[in-house]
ROZA-139676 format. One record per residue (C-alpha): residue number from 1; x, y, z. Coordinates in steps of 0.5 Angstrom, whole numbers, plus 2048, in hexadecimal, padded with zeros to 3 digits. Layout:
BEGIN
(rec NUM,(X,Y,Z))
...
This chain:
BEGIN
(rec 1,(88E,843,739))
(rec 2,(894,843,734))
(rec 3,(899,845,73A))
(rec 4,(89F,842,73C))
(rec 5,(89E,83F,743))
(rec 6,(8A4,844,745))
(rec 7,(8A1,84A,743))
(rec 8,(89A,848,747))
(rec 9,(89F,847,74D))
(rec 10,(8A2,84E,74C))
(rec 11,(89B,851,74C))
(rec 12,(898,84D,752))
(rec 13,(89F,84F,755))
(rec 14,(89D,857,755))
(rec 15,(89F,859,74E))
(rec 16,(899,85E,74B))
(rec 17,(896,859,745))
(rec 18,(895,85C,73E))
(rec 19,(88E,85D,73B))
(rec 20,(88F,857,737))
(rec 21,(890,852,73D))
(rec 22,(88B,855,741))
(rec 23,(886,854,73B))
(rec 24,(888,84D,73A))
(rec 25,(888,84C,742))
(rec 26,(880,84E,742))
(rec 27,(87F,84A,73B))
(rec 28,(881,844,73F))
(rec 29,(87E,844,745))
(rec 30,(878,848,745))
(rec 31,(871,845,742))
(rec 32,(86F,847,73B))
(rec 33,(869,84C,73D))
(rec 34,(86E,850,742))
(rec 35,(874,850,73E))
(rec 36,(873,857,73B))
(rec 37,(871,85A,742))
(rec 38,(877,857,745))
(rec 39,(87C,859,740))
(rec 40,(87A,860,740))
(rec 41,(87A,860,748))
(rec 42,(881,85D,747))
(rec 43,(884,862,742))
(rec 44,(881,868,746))
(rec 45,(885,865,74C))
(rec 46,(88B,864,748))
(rec 47,(88B,86B,746))
(rec 48,(88A,86D,74D))
(rec 49,(890,869,74F))
(rec 50,(894,86C,749))
(rec 51,(892,873,74A))
(rec 52,(891,875,751))
(rec 53,(88E,87B,753))
(rec 54,(893,881,754))
(rec 55,(894,882,75B))
(rec 56,(896,889,75E))
(rec 57,(89D,88A,75F))
(rec 58,(8A0,889,766))
(rec 59,(899,886,769))
(rec 60,(89A,87F,766))
(rec 61,(8A0,87B,764))
(rec 62,(8A0,878,75D))
(rec 63,(89F,871,75E))
(rec 64,(8A5,86D,75C))
(rec 65,(8A5,866,758))
(rec 66,(8A3,862,75E))
(rec 67,(89D,866,760))
(rec 68,(89B,866,758))
(rec 69,(89C,85E,759))
(rec 70,(897,85E,75F))
(rec 71,(892,862,75B))
(rec 72,(892,85D,755))
(rec 73,(891,857,75A))
(rec 74,(88B,85B,75D))
(rec 75,(888,85C,756))
(rec 76,(889,855,754))
(rec 77,(886,852,75A))
(rec 78,(880,857,759))
(rec 79,(87F,854,752))
(rec 80,(880,84D,755))
(rec 81,(87B,84E,75B))
(rec 82,(876,851,756))
(rec 83,(876,84B,751))
(rec 84,(875,847,757))
(rec 85,(86F,84B,759))
(rec 86,(86C,84B,752))
(rec 87,(86D,843,752))
(rec 88,(869,843,759))
(rec 89,(864,847,757))
(rec 90,(862,843,751))
(rec 91,(863,83C,755))
(rec 92,(85E,83F,75A))
(rec 93,(859,841,755))
(rec 94,(85A,83A,752))
(rec 95,(858,837,758))
(rec 96,(853,83B,75A))
(rec 97,(84F,839,753))
(rec 98,(851,832,755))
(rec 99,(84D,833,75C))
(rec 100,(847,836,759))
(rec 101,(847,831,754))
(rec 102,(847,82C,759))
(rec 103,(842,830,75D))
(rec 104,(83D,830,757))
(rec 105,(83E,828,756))
(rec 106,(83C,827,75E))
(rec 107,(836,82A,75D))
(rec 108,(834,827,756))
(rec 109,(836,820,759))
(rec 110,(832,821,75F))
(rec 111,(82C,822,75B))
(rec 112,(82E,81C,756))
(rec 113,(82E,818,75D))
(rec 114,(827,81A,75F))
(rec 115,(825,819,758))
(rec 116,(828,812,757))
(rec 117,(825,810,75E))
(rec 118,(81E,812,75C))
(rec 119,(820,80E,755))
(rec 120,(822,808,759))
(rec 121,(81B,808,75D))
(rec 122,(817,809,757))
(rec 123,(81A,803,754))
(rec 124,(81A,7FF,75A))
(rec 125,(812,800,75A))
(rec 126,(812,7FE,753))
(rec 127,(816,7F8,754))
(rec 128,(811,7F6,759))
(rec 129,(80B,7F7,755))
(rec 130,(80E,7F4,74F))
(rec 131,(812,7EE,753))
(rec 132,(819,7EC,752))
(rec 133,(818,7E9,74B))
(rec 134,(818,7F0,748))
(rec 135,(81F,7F0,745))
(rec 136,(81E,7F7,743))
(rec 137,(81C,7FA,749))
(rec 138,(822,7F6,74D))
(rec 139,(827,7F9,748))
(rec 140,(825,800,749))
(rec 141,(825,7FE,751))
(rec 142,(82C,7FB,751))
(rec 143,(82E,801,74D))
(rec 144,(82B,806,751))
(rec 145,(82E,803,757))
(rec 146,(835,803,754))
(rec 147,(834,80B,752))
(rec 148,(832,80C,759))
(rec 149,(838,809,75C))
(rec 150,(83C,80D,757))
(rec 151,(839,814,758))
(rec 152,(83A,813,760))
(rec 153,(842,811,75E))
(rec 154,(842,817,75A))
(rec 155,(83F,81C,75F))
(rec 156,(844,819,764))
(rec 157,(84A,81B,760))
(rec 158,(847,822,75E))
(rec 159,(846,824,765))
(rec 160,(84D,822,766))
(rec 161,(850,825,760))
(rec 162,(84C,82C,762))
(rec 163,(84F,82B,769))
(rec 164,(856,82A,766))
(rec 165,(855,830,762))
(rec 166,(853,835,767))
(rec 167,(859,833,76B))
(rec 168,(85E,834,766))
(rec 169,(85B,83B,764))
(rec 170,(85C,83D,76B))
(rec 171,(863,83A,76B))
(rec 172,(864,83E,764))
(rec 173,(861,845,767))
(rec 174,(867,844,76D))
(rec 175,(86C,844,768))
(rec 176,(869,84A,764))
(rec 177,(869,84E,76A))
(rec 178,(870,84C,76C))
(rec 179,(872,84E,764))
(rec 180,(86E,854,764))
(rec 181,(872,856,76B))
(rec 182,(878,855,768))
(rec 183,(877,859,762))
(rec 184,(875,85F,766))
(rec 185,(87C,85E,769))
(rec 186,(87F,85E,763))
(rec 187,(87B,863,75F))
(rec 188,(880,868,75B))
(rec 189,(882,86F,75E))
(rec 190,(87D,872,75A))
(rec 191,(877,870,75E))
(rec 192,(874,86D,758))
(rec 193,(86F,867,759))
(rec 194,(870,861,755))
(rec 195,(86A,85F,751))
(rec 196,(868,858,752))
(rec 197,(863,855,74D))
(rec 198,(85E,850,750))
(rec 199,(85B,84B,74B))
(rec 200,(854,84B,74A))
(rec 201,(850,845,74D))
(rec 202,(84D,841,748))
(rec 203,(846,83E,74A))
(rec 204,(843,838,748))
(rec 205,(83C,838,746))
(rec 206,(83B,831,743))
(rec 207,(835,82D,745))
(rec 208,(836,825,747))
(rec 209,(830,823,744))
(rec 210,(829,820,747))
(rec 211,(828,81A,74C))
(rec 212,(826,814,747))
(rec 213,(829,80E,744))
(rec 214,(82F,810,73F))
(rec 215,(82E,817,741))
(rec 216,(830,815,748))
(rec 217,(836,811,745))
(rec 218,(838,817,741))
(rec 219,(838,81C,747))
(rec 220,(83C,817,74C))
(rec 221,(841,817,746))
(rec 222,(842,81E,746))
(rec 223,(842,81E,74E))
(rec 224,(847,819,74E))
(rec 225,(84B,81E,749))
(rec 226,(84A,824,74E))
(rec 227,(84D,81F,753))
(rec 228,(853,81D,74F))
(rec 229,(855,824,74E))
(rec 230,(85C,824,751))
(rec 231,(85D,82C,752))
(rec 232,(85D,82B,75A))
(rec 233,(862,825,75A))
(rec 234,(866,828,754))
(rec 235,(867,82F,758))
(rec 236,(868,82C,75F))
(rec 237,(86E,828,75C))
(rec 238,(870,82E,758))
(rec 239,(870,832,75F))
(rec 240,(874,82D,763))
(rec 241,(879,82B,75D))
(rec 242,(87B,831,75A))
(rec 243,(87F,836,75E))
(rec 244,(87B,83D,75F))
(rec 245,(876,83A,75A))
(rec 246,(87A,83C,754))
(rec 247,(877,83E,74D))
(rec 248,(875,838,748))
(rec 249,(87B,838,743))
(rec 250,(87A,838,73C))
(rec 251,(87C,830,73C))
(rec 252,(877,82F,741))
(rec 253,(871,832,73D))
(rec 254,(874,82E,737))
(rec 255,(874,828,73B))
(rec 256,(86C,829,73D))
(rec 257,(86B,82A,736))
(rec 258,(86E,824,734))
(rec 259,(86A,820,739))
(rec 260,(864,823,736))
(rec 261,(865,821,72F))
(rec 262,(866,81A,732))
(rec 263,(860,81A,736))
(rec 264,(85C,81D,72F))
(rec 265,(85F,817,72B))
(rec 266,(85D,812,730))
(rec 267,(856,815,731))
(rec 268,(855,815,729))
(rec 269,(857,80D,729))
(rec 270,(852,80C,72F))
(rec 271,(84C,80F,72B))
(rec 272,(84E,80B,724))
(rec 273,(84E,805,728))
(rec 274,(847,806,729))
(rec 275,(847,809,730))
(rec 276,(844,810,72E))
(rec 277,(842,812,735))
(rec 278,(849,811,738))
(rec 279,(84C,815,733))
(rec 280,(847,81A,734))
(rec 281,(848,81A,73B))
(rec 282,(850,81A,73A))
(rec 283,(84F,820,735))
(rec 284,(84B,824,73A))
(rec 285,(851,824,73F))
(rec 286,(856,825,73A))
(rec 287,(852,82C,738))
(rec 288,(853,82E,73F))
(rec 289,(85A,82C,73F))
(rec 290,(85C,830,738))
(rec 291,(858,836,73A))
(rec 292,(85C,836,741))
(rec 293,(863,835,73E))
(rec 294,(863,838,737))
(rec 295,(85D,83D,737))
(rec 296,(856,83D,734))
(rec 297,(858,83F,72D))
(rec 298,(85E,83A,72C))
(rec 299,(85D,836,726))
(rec 300,(85E,830,72A))
(rec 301,(858,832,72F))
(rec 302,(854,833,729))
(rec 303,(856,82C,726))
(rec 304,(854,829,72D))
(rec 305,(84D,82D,72D))
(rec 306,(84C,82A,726))
(rec 307,(84D,823,728))
(rec 308,(849,824,72E))
(rec 309,(843,826,72A))
(rec 310,(844,820,725))
(rec 311,(844,81B,72A))
(rec 312,(83E,81E,72E))
(rec 313,(83A,81D,727))
(rec 314,(83D,816,726))
(rec 315,(83B,814,72E))
(rec 316,(834,816,72B))
(rec 317,(833,81D,72E))
(rec 318,(832,820,727))
(rec 319,(82F,826,72A))
(rec 320,(835,828,72F))
(rec 321,(83A,827,729))
(rec 322,(836,82B,725))
(rec 323,(836,831,72A))
(rec 324,(83E,82F,72C))
(rec 325,(83F,830,724))
(rec 326,(83B,836,724))
(rec 327,(840,83A,729))
(rec 328,(846,837,726))
(rec 329,(844,839,71F))
(rec 330,(844,840,722))
(rec 331,(84B,840,725))
(rec 332,(84E,83C,71F))
(rec 333,(84C,842,71B))
(rec 334,(84E,847,71F))
(rec 335,(855,844,721))
(rec 336,(857,840,71B))
(rec 337,(853,844,715))
(rec 338,(84C,842,711))
(rec 339,(850,83E,70C))
(rec 340,(855,83A,711))
(rec 341,(854,832,710))
(rec 342,(852,831,717))
(rec 343,(84D,837,717))
(rec 344,(84A,833,711))
(rec 345,(84A,82D,714))
(rec 346,(847,82F,71A))
(rec 347,(841,832,715))
(rec 348,(841,82B,712))
(rec 349,(840,828,719))
(rec 350,(83B,82D,71B))
(rec 351,(836,82C,715))
(rec 352,(837,825,716))
(rec 353,(835,825,71E))
(rec 354,(82F,82A,71C))
(rec 355,(82C,824,717))
(rec 356,(82E,81F,71C))
(rec 357,(82A,823,722))
(rec 358,(824,823,71D))
(rec 359,(824,829,719))
(rec 360,(826,826,712))
(rec 361,(823,82D,70E))
(rec 362,(828,831,712))
(rec 363,(82E,82C,711))
(rec 364,(82C,82C,70A))
(rec 365,(82D,834,70A))
(rec 366,(833,834,70D))
(rec 367,(836,82F,709))
(rec 368,(834,833,703))
(rec 369,(838,839,705))
(rec 370,(83E,835,707))
(rec 371,(83E,831,700))
(rec 372,(83E,838,6FD))
(rec 373,(844,83B,701))
(rec 374,(848,834,700))
(rec 375,(846,835,6F9))
(rec 376,(849,83C,6F8))
(rec 377,(84F,83A,6FC))
(rec 378,(851,833,6FA))
(rec 379,(84D,832,6F4))
(rec 380,(847,82E,6F2))
(rec 381,(84A,827,6F2))
(rec 382,(850,828,6F8))
(rec 383,(84F,822,6FC))
(rec 384,(84D,826,702))
(rec 385,(848,829,6FE))
(rec 386,(845,822,6FC))
(rec 387,(844,821,703))
(rec 388,(840,827,704))
(rec 389,(83C,826,6FE))
(rec 390,(83B,81E,701))
(rec 391,(838,821,707))
(rec 392,(834,826,703))
(rec 393,(831,821,6FF))
(rec 394,(82F,81D,705))
(rec 395,(82C,822,709))
(rec 396,(828,824,703))
(rec 397,(825,81D,703))
(rec 398,(824,81D,70A))
(rec 399,(820,824,70A))
(rec 400,(81B,820,705))
(rec 401,(81E,821,6FE))
(rec 402,(820,81A,6FC))
(rec 403,(820,81C,6F4))
(rec 404,(825,822,6F5))
(rec 405,(829,81D,6FA))
(rec 406,(829,818,6F5))
(rec 407,(82C,81C,6EF))
(rec 408,(831,820,6F3))
(rec 409,(834,819,6F5))
(rec 410,(834,816,6EE))
(rec 411,(838,81C,6EC))
(rec 412,(83D,81B,6F3))
(rec 413,(83E,814,6F1))
(rec 414,(841,816,6EA))
(rec 415,(845,81B,6EE))
(rec 416,(848,816,6F3))
(rec 417,(84A,811,6EE))
(rec 418,(84D,817,6EA))
(rec 419,(851,81A,6F0))
(rec 420,(852,814,6F5))
(rec 421,(851,80E,6F0))
(rec 422,(84C,809,6F0))
(rec 423,(84F,805,6F6))
(rec 424,(84F,80A,6FB))
(rec 425,(84B,809,701))
(rec 426,(847,810,700))
(rec 427,(846,80E,6F9))
(rec 428,(842,808,6FB))
(rec 429,(83E,80C,701))
(rec 430,(83C,811,6FC))
(rec 431,(83A,80B,6F7))
(rec 432,(836,808,6FD))
(rec 433,(832,80F,6FE))
(rec 434,(831,810,6F7))
(rec 435,(82D,809,6F7))
(rec 436,(82A,80A,6FE))
(rec 437,(827,811,6FC))
(rec 438,(825,80E,6F5))
(rec 439,(820,809,6F9))
(rec 440,(81E,80F,6FD))
(rec 441,(81C,812,6F7))
(rec 442,(817,80D,6F5))
(rec 443,(81C,809,6F0))
(rec 444,(81D,802,6F4))
(rec 445,(81F,7FE,6EE))
(rec 446,(825,803,6EC))
(rec 447,(827,803,6F4))
(rec 448,(827,7FC,6F4))
(rec 449,(82B,7FB,6EE))
(rec 450,(830,801,6F0))
(rec 451,(831,7FD,6F7))
(rec 452,(832,7F6,6F3))
(rec 453,(838,7FA,6EF))
(rec 454,(83B,7FD,6F6))
(rec 455,(83B,7F6,6FA))
(rec 456,(840,7F3,6F6))
(rec 457,(844,7F9,6F5))
(rec 458,(844,7FA,6FD))
(rec 459,(845,7F3,6FE))
(rec 460,(84C,7F3,6FA))
(rec 461,(84E,7F9,6FD))
(rec 462,(84C,7F9,704))
(rec 463,(84B,7F2,705))
(rec 464,(845,7EE,706))
(rec 465,(844,7EF,70D))
(rec 466,(845,7F6,70D))
(rec 467,(840,7FA,711))
(rec 468,(83E,7FE,70A))
(rec 469,(83E,7F8,706))
(rec 470,(839,7F5,70B))
(rec 471,(835,7FB,70B))
(rec 472,(835,7FB,703))
(rec 473,(833,7F4,703))
(rec 474,(82D,7F6,708))
(rec 475,(82B,7FC,704))
(rec 476,(82B,7F7,6FD))
(rec 477,(826,7F2,701))
(rec 478,(822,7F8,703))
(rec 479,(821,7FB,6FC))
(rec 480,(820,7F4,6F9))
(rec 481,(81A,7F3,6FD))
(rec 482,(818,7FA,6FC))
(rec 483,(819,7F9,6F4))
(rec 484,(813,7F3,6F5))
(rec 485,(818,7ED,6F7))
(rec 486,(817,7EC,6FE))
(rec 487,(818,7E4,6FD))
(rec 488,(81F,7E6,6FB))
(rec 489,(820,7EB,700))
(rec 490,(81E,7E6,706))
(rec 491,(823,7E1,704))
(rec 492,(828,7E7,703))
(rec 493,(827,7EA,70A))
(rec 494,(827,7E3,70D))
(rec 495,(82E,7E2,70B))
(rec 496,(830,7E9,70D))
(rec 497,(82D,7E7,714))
(rec 498,(832,7E2,715))
(rec 499,(838,7E6,713))
(rec 500,(836,7EC,718))
(rec 501,(835,7E7,71E))
(rec 502,(83C,7E4,71C))
(rec 503,(83F,7EB,71B))
(rec 504,(83B,7F0,71F))
(rec 505,(838,7EC,724))
(rec 506,(830,7EA,725))
(rec 507,(82F,7F1,729))
(rec 508,(832,7F6,724))
(rec 509,(82D,7FB,721))
(rec 510,(82F,7F9,71A))
(rec 511,(82D,7F1,71C))
(rec 512,(827,7F3,71F))
(rec 513,(825,7F8,719))
(rec 514,(827,7F2,714))
(rec 515,(822,7ED,718))
(rec 516,(81D,7F3,717))
(rec 517,(81D,7F3,710))
(rec 518,(81E,7EB,70F))
(rec 519,(817,7EB,713))
(rec 520,(814,7F0,70F))
(rec 521,(816,7ED,708))
(rec 522,(813,7E6,70B))
(rec 523,(80C,7EA,70C))
(rec 524,(80D,7ED,705))
(rec 525,(80E,7E6,702))
(rec 526,(807,7E4,705))
(rec 527,(809,7E1,70B))
(rec 528,(806,7E5,711))
(rec 529,(806,7E0,716))
(rec 530,(80E,7DF,716))
(rec 531,(80F,7E6,715))
(rec 532,(80A,7E7,71C))
(rec 533,(80F,7E2,71F))
(rec 534,(815,7E5,71D))
(rec 535,(813,7EC,71F))
(rec 536,(810,7E9,726))
(rec 537,(817,7E7,727))
(rec 538,(81B,7ED,725))
(rec 539,(817,7F2,729))
(rec 540,(819,7F0,730))
(rec 541,(820,7F0,72D))
(rec 542,(820,7F6,72A))
(rec 543,(81D,7F9,730))
(rec 544,(822,7F6,734))
(rec 545,(828,7F9,730))
(rec 546,(825,800,72E))
(rec 547,(81F,801,733))
(rec 548,(817,800,733))
(rec 549,(816,807,730))
(rec 550,(81C,808,72B))
(rec 551,(81A,809,724))
(rec 552,(81C,803,721))
(rec 553,(819,7FF,727))
(rec 554,(812,803,725))
(rec 555,(813,801,71E))
(rec 556,(814,7FA,720))
(rec 557,(80E,7FA,724))
(rec 558,(80A,7FD,71E))
(rec 559,(80C,7F7,71A))
(rec 560,(80A,7F2,71F))
(rec 561,(803,7F5,720))
(rec 562,(802,7F5,718))
(rec 563,(805,7EE,717))
(rec 564,(800,7EC,71D))
(rec 565,(7FA,7EF,719))
(rec 566,(7FD,7EC,713))
(rec 567,(7FD,7E5,716))
(rec 568,(7F6,7E5,718))
(rec 569,(7F5,7E9,71F))
(rec 570,(7F3,7F0,71E))
(rec 571,(7F1,7F1,725))
(rec 572,(7F8,7F0,727))
(rec 573,(7FA,7F4,722))
(rec 574,(7F6,7FA,724))
(rec 575,(7F8,7F9,72B))
(rec 576,(7FF,7F9,729))
(rec 577,(7FE,7FF,725))
(rec 578,(7FA,803,72A))
(rec 579,(800,802,72F))
(rec 580,(805,804,72A))
(rec 581,(802,80B,728))
(rec 582,(803,80E,72E))
(rec 583,(80A,80C,72E))
(rec 584,(80B,80F,727))
(rec 585,(808,815,729))
(rec 586,(80C,816,72F))
(rec 587,(813,814,72C))
(rec 588,(812,817,725))
(rec 589,(80C,81C,725))
(rec 590,(805,81C,723))
(rec 591,(806,81F,71C))
(rec 592,(80C,81A,71A))
(rec 593,(80B,815,714))
(rec 594,(80C,80F,718))
(rec 595,(807,811,71D))
(rec 596,(802,812,718))
(rec 597,(803,80B,715))
(rec 598,(802,808,71C))
(rec 599,(7FC,80C,71D))
(rec 600,(7F9,80A,716))
(rec 601,(7FB,803,718))
(rec 602,(7F7,803,71E))
(rec 603,(7F1,806,71B))
(rec 604,(7F2,800,715))
(rec 605,(7F2,7FA,71A))
(rec 606,(7ED,7FD,71F))
(rec 607,(7E8,7FD,719))
(rec 608,(7EA,7F6,717))
(rec 609,(7E8,7F3,71E))
């Protein structure tokens, strides 16, 4: 407060304080949202103490120094009681919200338990029908049993948390009534009531997901996050440990903020180490805590919301991430301004998630606007604008214009070399995209040559086993085959499979993709029987890792059926395509190019029976 302890003791002993002391006292004890109102009330009381109303002569004695001290002490007690009442009201609303969240969670978990019981029963019937040798059904059955147990455990926790919260609400109500009575007793002689602001209750409208497979795990993770919330325990400890439930000090708020910053950093580390789902769930909890401690518009809260949206997308839920970023763009623009780097970054991520969610045309248009804004603000070749231009070129290609994308990446590669240097990782990435879109634009020979120049540079700069180097090697082999040399491509893919298995493991998606390309190139080189056998081994492996109807699995099934036909068995090829087409329609839609491709193959092999 900036006052010596002797001065403070003098005021507490009964001397009427100065206005500066009163203002400093309120600033040190009142919550930020109430400081202005409390300061105004305190100064009004101080004015009343310094200039009491005139009394009629002979009717009331003029108060002496002792009486003035009593008035000041009463006023100080009034302010202190008011601060305690305000804090109790804030805590009661916070606990009521926790109780409401637990109540909602109880009903959600009741529904989830019922759905899981039905799922277990359904999988039991399927297991009995197919026999216990079906590994896929056994995995689903074991997973469903584990999820059912988790859901029942979280239901028990939620019901307990709800009871504890309701009991704490009642306990706080008793305290509020006691403090309200105390305020009534201490009301100033003017009879003016003391205004009390009750913080608004914020309701939670979040959805906990559906009841199948991965969505059940995601819903259970959110349920655990709600149950892990420490609101009830924290306020219970505060009531029991802090005399009169004193107002949280600035130092305590700073402690909370430092703790949140540490949790933020830990969540980012977990995400970068490969566990994007846990990072997402941690940030979901952090956003709630940031809003509670710092407010919804605080920059740290906005930063946590950005991270929540980012890791939601990294966890595979691009549609939810898209929606989170859409809301964040609006709030960042309102709070920070449209040109603030955080606002621009959220616009960048929003556009990317729109593309990842399946709308490359809108992503392209949003990046076009973003590039225009960044060019005006930063210049055409600023490093941040190079990233935006890269994404614009990428989504132009994904939207179907490979030629324009190729030309844009050619310009970008030159700009990256000028600005960042030839050995910068982003320069290598841009060169790779230039090579890829060149091949997509119909020039496989040039694509092959561009990758042939990129691979040794990446090996030198990043290392021979870096994930990007391996991807570039994969694409070099691919475009070598597409340029008319499947024999050499087959050899390259065979070597690369060994490297992938050693570094990433046999079940990694990149390993499976490399096996697919190896088998395909063997078929293109004129050995459909060997390709057939390789695809026959690949399909169950890829279905095991990705699922029977994953797009990559559908592609492998298409290739297997084709190679079976090429190896001389059109009847089996026709039957496999007949089973594949409905799955293509279900997953990709009837108008998707790959659906049309499988339909044409069905007709072809049906005619050759």
